C-alpha positions as CSV (number, residue, x, y, z in Angstrom):
1,M,-50.0,-72.7,-34.9
2,E,-53.0,-73.7,-32.8
3,D,-51.7,-72.5,-29.4
4,K,-49.9,-69.1,-29.2
5,M,-46.5,-69.7,-27.8
6,S,-46.5,-66.2,-26.2
7,Q,-49.4,-67.3,-24.0
8,Q,-47.6,-70.3,-22.6
9,S,-46.2,-70.3,-19.1
10,C,-42.4,-69.8,-18.7
11,V,-42.0,-73.4,-17.8
12,E,-43.9,-74.6,-20.9
13,F,-42.1,-72.3,-23.3
14,V,-38.7,-73.3,-22.0
15,A,-39.6,-77.0,-22.2
16,D,-40.7,-76.5,-25.8
17,V,-37.5,-74.7,-26.7
18,A,-35.5,-77.6,-25.2
19,S,-37.5,-80.3,-26.9
20,R,-36.9,-81.8,-30.3
21,S,-39.5,-79.8,-32.2
22,S,-39.4,-77.4,-35.2
23,A,-40.5,-74.4,-33.1
24,P,-39.9,-72.4,-31.0
25,G,-36.3,-71.9,-31.8
26,G,-33.8,-69.0,-31.8
27,G,-36.0,-66.6,-33.5
28,A,-38.9,-67.0,-31.0
29,V,-36.4,-66.7,-28.1
30,A,-34.9,-63.5,-29.6
31,A,-38.4,-62.0,-29.8
32,L,-39.2,-62.9,-26.2
33,A,-35.9,-61.4,-25.0
34,G,-36.7,-58.2,-26.9
35,A,-40.2,-58.2,-25.4
36,L,-38.7,-58.5,-21.9
37,G,-36.4,-55.6,-22.7
38,S,-39.3,-53.5,-23.7
39,A,-41.2,-54.6,-20.5
40,L,-38.3,-53.5,-18.3
41,C,-38.3,-50.1,-20.1
42,S,-42.0,-49.8,-19.2
43,M,-41.3,-50.8,-15.6
44,A,-38.6,-48.1,-15.2
45,G,-41.1,-45.6,-16.5
46,N,-44.0,-46.7,-14.4
47,F,-42.0,-46.4,-11.2
48,T,-41.0,-42.9,-12.2
49,I,-44.4,-41.6,-13.0
50,G,-45.9,-39.7,-10.1
51,K,-42.6,-38.9,-8.4
52,K,-42.3,-35.2,-7.7
53,R,-38.6,-35.3,-8.4
54,Y,-39.3,-36.3,-12.0
55,A,-42.4,-34.1,-12.6
56,S,-40.7,-32.1,-15.3
57,V,-40.2,-35.2,-17.5
58,E,-43.4,-37.1,-16.6
59,D,-45.1,-36.5,-19.9
60,D,-42.0,-37.8,-21.7
61,V,-41.9,-40.9,-19.4
62,K,-45.6,-41.5,-20.0
63,R,-45.0,-41.4,-23.8
64,M,-42.1,-43.8,-23.5
65,V,-44.1,-46.3,-21.3
66,K,-47.0,-46.3,-23.9
67,E,-44.6,-46.9,-26.7
68,A,-42.6,-49.6,-24.8
69,N,-45.9,-51.4,-24.1
70,R,-46.8,-51.4,-27.8
71,L,-43.3,-52.8,-28.6
72,S,-43.7,-55.5,-26.0
73,D,-47.0,-56.5,-27.6
74,E,-45.5,-56.5,-31.1
75,L,-42.5,-58.6,-30.0
76,L,-44.8,-61.1,-28.3
77,E,-46.7,-61.5,-31.5
78,L,-43.4,-62.0,-33.3
79,V,-42.7,-65.0,-31.0
80,N,-45.8,-66.6,-32.6
81,A,-45.1,-65.3,-36.1
82,D,-41.5,-66.7,-36.1
83,A,-42.7,-70.1,-35.0
84,D,-45.6,-70.0,-37.5
85,A,-43.1,-69.2,-40.4
86,F,-40.6,-71.8,-39.5
87,V,-43.0,-74.8,-39.4
88,P,-43.8,-74.6,-43.2
89,L,-40.1,-74.3,-43.9
90,A,-39.3,-77.4,-41.9
91,R,-42.0,-79.2,-43.7
92,A,-40.8,-78.0,-47.1
93,Y,-37.4,-79.7,-46.5
94,G,-39.3,-82.9,-45.9
95,I,-40.5,-82.9,-49.5
96,P,-38.8,-85.7,-51.5
97,K,-35.8,-84.3,-53.4
98,D,-37.0,-85.6,-56.7
99,D,-40.3,-83.7,-56.4
100,P,-40.2,-80.9,-59.0
101,V,-42.0,-78.4,-56.7
102,R,-39.6,-78.9,-53.8
103,A,-37.2,-76.0,-54.7
104,D,-40.0,-73.5,-55.3
105,V,-41.8,-74.4,-52.0
106,I,-38.5,-74.2,-50.0
107,E,-37.7,-70.8,-51.6
108,A,-41.2,-69.4,-50.8
109,A,-41.1,-70.7,-47.2
110,T,-37.5,-69.3,-46.7
111,R,-38.5,-65.9,-48.0
112,N,-41.4,-65.9,-45.5
113,A,-39.2,-67.0,-42.7
114,T,-36.8,-64.0,-43.1
115,K,-39.6,-61.5,-42.3
116,P,-40.4,-62.1,-38.6
117,P,-36.7,-61.8,-37.5
118,L,-36.2,-58.6,-39.5
119,A,-39.4,-57.2,-37.9
120,M,-38.0,-58.2,-34.5
121,M,-34.8,-56.2,-35.3
122,H,-36.9,-53.1,-36.1
123,A,-38.9,-53.4,-32.9
124,I,-35.8,-54.0,-30.8
125,C,-34.0,-51.0,-32.3
126,A,-37.0,-48.9,-31.4
127,T,-36.8,-50.2,-27.8
128,I,-33.1,-49.3,-27.7
129,D,-34.1,-45.7,-28.7
130,L,-36.5,-45.6,-25.8
131,L,-33.9,-47.0,-23.3
132,D,-31.5,-44.3,-24.4
133,E,-34.0,-41.7,-23.4
134,M,-35.3,-43.6,-20.3
135,E,-31.8,-43.8,-18.9
136,Q,-31.7,-40.0,-18.7
137,K,-35.2,-39.5,-17.4
138,C,-36.2,-42.4,-15.1
139,S,-35.8,-42.7,-11.4
140,R,-32.3,-43.5,-10.4
141,M,-33.6,-46.4,-8.5
142,L,-34.6,-48.1,-11.7
143,L,-31.3,-47.6,-13.6
144,S,-30.3,-51.3,-13.2
145,D,-33.5,-52.3,-14.9
146,V,-32.7,-50.0,-17.8
147,G,-29.2,-51.6,-18.0
148,C,-30.7,-55.1,-17.9
149,A,-33.1,-54.1,-20.7
150,A,-30.3,-52.8,-22.9
151,T,-28.3,-56.0,-22.4
152,L,-31.3,-58.1,-23.3
153,C,-31.9,-56.0,-26.4
154,Y,-28.3,-56.3,-27.5
155,A,-28.6,-60.1,-27.3
156,A,-32.0,-60.1,-28.9
157,L,-30.8,-57.9,-31.8
158,E,-27.8,-60.2,-32.5
159,A,-30.0,-63.3,-32.2
160,A,-32.7,-62.0,-34.5
161,S,-30.0,-61.0,-37.1
162,L,-28.7,-64.6,-37.1
163,N,-32.2,-65.8,-38.0
164,V,-32.3,-63.3,-40.9
165,F,-28.9,-64.4,-42.2
166,V,-29.5,-68.2,-41.9
167,N,-32.4,-67.8,-44.2
168,T,-31.1,-65.2,-46.7
169,T,-28.0,-67.3,-47.4
170,A,-30.2,-70.1,-48.6
171,L,-32.2,-68.0,-51.0
172,A,-31.9,-68.3,-54.7
173,D,-33.4,-64.8,-55.1
174,R,-30.2,-62.8,-54.3
175,A,-31.8,-59.4,-54.9
176,F,-34.4,-60.1,-52.2
177,A,-31.7,-61.6,-49.9
178,E,-29.4,-58.7,-50.3
179,H,-32.2,-56.3,-49.6
180,M,-33.0,-58.0,-46.3
181,E,-29.3,-58.3,-45.4
182,T,-28.7,-54.6,-46.0
183,Q,-31.5,-53.7,-43.6
184,A,-30.2,-56.1,-40.9
185,D,-26.6,-54.9,-41.3
186,H,-27.7,-51.3,-41.0
187,M,-29.5,-51.9,-37.8
188,L,-26.6,-53.9,-36.3
189,S,-24.2,-51.1,-37.2
190,M,-26.4,-48.5,-35.7
191,Y,-27.8,-50.2,-32.6
192,R,-25.5,-52.9,-31.2
193,N,-23.1,-50.2,-30.0
194,R,-25.9,-48.1,-28.6
195,A,-27.2,-50.9,-26.5
196,Q,-23.7,-51.7,-25.2
197,R,-23.2,-48.0,-24.4
198,I,-26.4,-47.8,-22.4
199,A,-25.6,-50.9,-20.4
200,G,-22.0,-49.7,-19.9
201,S,-23.2,-46.3,-18.8
202,V,-25.6,-47.8,-16.3
203,T,-22.9,-50.0,-14.9
204,D,-20.5,-47.1,-14.4
205,T,-23.2,-45.0,-12.7
206,I,-24.2,-47.8,-10.3
207,R,-20.6,-48.7,-9.4
208,K,-19.6,-45.2,-8.8
209,G,-22.6,-44.9,-6.4
């Protein structure tokens, strides 16, 4: 696409999501939610670095901030990648049904459209790993941000998986579809509970004072 959606203002992006256009849609929104989760992880770390109380874990926190920044950048690129992959798919469905190439074009575009949301899931799971560690090592003043990040990542993971499955169920190549679905199912089974646990743990800590 000519303009990167990740470079739009919040107002512009939300307006585009709300509009009657092929993209951005749920996949791009999932990627943005994941990027915000990674950004909150970085924020928690950045406010911890330099504090004497956390000097013993400062190297770990610096490492996590660096990785969280990388994941934020990756997820922002996936906002664009998801939108770029969906537009050809939408166009493919516009090919006349009696055109002999229609099925093959749709199949190829659908295969391509499964890749960005699966990549999102991998990046979001990596963010959840960081949040699990950040909860233990960041300043207690930033715990609520870690909890917010975990909640965003849980939602982003679920949303990204929907964008995998909506494409794989339409594929004629069932071997490829099942390969993608197996990866998505594995990440859901491993990480949705972890994200919920982090958010729940943060809530408990905050409410207990």
